[in-house]
C-alpha positions in Angstrom: -0.5 1.8 43.0 -3.6 3.3 41.3 -5.9 1.1 39.1 -5.2 2.6 35.9 -1.3 3.0 36.0 -1.4 -0.7 37.0 -3.6 -1.9 34.2 -1.5 0.0 31.8 1.6 -1.6 33.2 -0.1 -5.0 32.7 -1.2 -4.2 29.3 2.4 -3.2 28.6 3.6 -6.3 29.9 1.3 -8.5 28.0 2.1 -6.6 24.5 5.7 -7.2 25.2 5.4 -10.8 25.9 3.1 -11.3 22.8 6.0 -9.6 20.7 8.6 -11.8 22.2 6.4 -15.0 21.8 5.6 -13.8 18.2 9.2 -13.5 17.1 10.2 -16.9 18.4 7.2 -18.7 17.2 6.6 -17.2 14.0 9.3 -14.8 12.4 7.6 -15.0 9.1 4.7 -12.6 10.3 6.3 -9.8 8.6 7.3 -11.5 5.3 3.5 -13.0 5.3 2.2 -9.6 4.9 4.5 -8.8 1.7 3.0 -11.6 -0.5 2.5 -9.9 -4.0 3.1 -10.5 -7.8 6.1 -10.1 -10.1 6.3 -6.8 -12.2 4.8 -7.4 -15.8 3.7 -4.8 -18.6 0.2 -3.2 -18.3 -1.4 -0.4 -20.0 -2.2 1.2 -16.4 0.5 1.4 -13.6 -1.1 2.6 -10.2 0.9 3.9 -7.2 -1.2 3.5 -4.1 -1.1 6.3 -1.6 1.5 4.4 0.6 4.2 4.6 -2.3 3.1 7.7 -4.7 5.2 9.9 -3.1 8.0 7.8 -2.6 11.1 8.5 -5.0 11.9 5.0 -5.7 8.5 4.1 -6.8 8.1 7.3 -8.9 11.3 6.4 -10.6 9.8 2.9 -11.3 7.0 4.6 -12.8 9.1 6.7 -15.0 11.1 3.7 -16.2 7.9 1.7 -17.0 6.8 4.8 -19.0 10.1 4.9 -21.1 10.5 1.3 -21.5 6.9 1.0 -23.1 5.7 -1.2 -20.3 3.0 1.0 -19.2 1.0 4.0 -20.9 -0.6 5.7 -18.0 0.3 6.5 -14.5 -2.3 6.7 -11.7 -1.2 8.3 -8.3 -3.4 7.6 -5.2 -3.9 10.3 -2.5 -4.8 9.8 1.2 -6.7 12.4 2.9 -5.3 12.5 6.4 -4.0 15.4 8.4 -1.3 13.2 10.3 -0.1 11.2 7.3 3.6 11.6 7.6 4.3 8.9 5.2 1.3 9.0 3.0 0.2 11.4 0.3 -2.0 14.3 0.6 -3.5 16.3 -2.1 -0.7 18.7 -2.0 2.2 16.0 -2.0 0.3 14.0 -4.8 0.7 17.3 -6.7 4.4 17.4 -6.0 4.9 13.7 -7.2 2.9 14.7 -10.5 5.5 17.3 -10.9 8.3 15.0 -10.2 6.9 12.7 -13.1 6.6 15.5 -15.5 10.1 17.0 -14.7 11.3 13.6 -16.0 9.7 13.5 -19.3 6.4 12.0 -18.5 3.5 13.2 -20.8 1.3 15.3 -18.4 -1.9 13.6 -20.3 -0.5 10.2 -19.2 -0.4 11.0 -15.3 -3.6 11.3 -13.2 -4.3 11.8 -9.5 -7.1 10.1 -8.2 -9.5 12.1 -5.6 -8.3 11.4 -2.1 -9.6 8.8 -0.1 -9.8 7.9 3.7 -9.2 4.2 3.3 -7.7 1.6 1.1 -11.3 0.0 0.2 -12.1 3.4 -1.0 -9.0 3.9 -3.0 -9.7 0.6 -4.7 -13.1 1.7 -5.9 -11.6 4.9 -7.2 -8.9 2.9 -9.0 -11.6 0.6 -10.6 -13.7 3.5 -11.8 -10.6 5.1 -13.4 -9.9 1.7 -14.9 -13.2 1.2 -16.2 -13.4 4.7 -17.7 -10.3 4.5 -19.4 -11.0 1.0 -20.9 -7.8 -0.7 -19.7 -7.4 -4.4 -19.8 -5.0 -4.7 -16.8 -3.6 -2.7 -14.1 -0.4 -3.1 -12.2 -0.4 -1.6 -8.7 2.4 -0.6 -6.5 1.8 -0.8 -2.6 4.0 -0.8 0.5 5.4 -4.5 1.2 3.6 -4.5 4.6 0.4 -3.8 3.0 0.5 -5.9 -0.3 -1.2 -8.9 1.0 -4.1 -6.5 2.2 -4.1 -4.5 -1.2 -3.8 -7.6 -3.2 -7.0 -9.0 -1.6 -8.9 -5.7 -1.9 -8.1 -5.2 -5.4 -9.0 -8.6 -6.6 -12.2 -8.4 -4.8 -13.3 -4.9 -6.2 -12.3 -5.8 -9.8 -14.1 -9.3 -9.7 -16.5 -9.3 -12.6 -14.8 -6.1 -14.6 -12.7 -8.2 -16.9 -9.6 -6.0 -15.6 -6.5 -8.2 -14.5 -4.8 -6.8 -11.6 -1.2 -7.5 -10.3 0.1 -5.9 -6.9 3.9 -5.1 -6.6 5.5 -4.9 -3.3 7.6 -1.9 -2.5 10.0 -2.2 0.3 9.5 0.3 3.3 12.9 2.0 4.1 12.3 1.8 7.8 10.8 -1.6 8.1 12.7 -4.9 7.6 9.7 -7.4 7.5 12.1 -10.6 7.8 13.2 -9.1 11.1 10.3 -7.0 12.1 10.8 -7.4 15.8 14.1 -5.5 16.0 12.8 -2.1 15.2 9.7 -0.1 16.7 8.4 0.6 13.0 8.7 -3.2 12.5 6.6 -3.8 15.7 4.2 -1.2 14.9 3.6 -2.6 11.3 2.5 -6.1 13.0 0.3 -4.5 15.5 -1.4 -2.2 13.1 -1.4 -4.3 9.9 -2.9 -7.6 11.4 -5.8 -6.1 12.8 -6.7 -4.5 9.5 -6.2 -7.5 7.7 -8.6 -9.4 10.0 -11.1 -6.7 9.8 -11.1 -6.6 5.9 -11.4 -10.5 6.1 -14.4 -10.4 8.4 -16.1 -7.9 6.0 -15.4 -9.9 3.0 -13.4 -7.5 1.4 -10.4 -9.8 0.4 -10.7 -11.7 -2.9 
């Protein structure tokens, strides 16, 4: 057997063994990622690029506006050509239109400039929060990214006097409590833990 296919086969076997071992030893690997805060009133509600195109998250934003729990909705946008589940500038405009169609004041909706990373998005959000003079921010993020989002925003908002809470939004394709049963769940574990470790190594988690 040629060397390259053999190495690929070995790597695949190792990954498969890791998944089985991880599922047996630590089924909480998925739910650990979803650590977040309970929803609470805040002047500014932020829908990060992972959820700002999801109808459920947008409806939650509309409900918060109608109940008076928030006064402003800020949408994130990811600058990515292959972002099937994330926001592009075009889809963020669609999200804004969705909010306006449901009676949200156009002056109460803002789309952040598109970004290439969560770290960059956090800085964009901090700039907006300071510019708007808000005292607290309620941020909605995908549940599988909630722990990293929480750590990033806490780090970025340090010293600003702005309180930040992160609410986890469940992903329709991923059951974090049984992540090993589906390909999207396995992909979440493979992709998110290296990112979490990378952000921790760089000191980007508060």
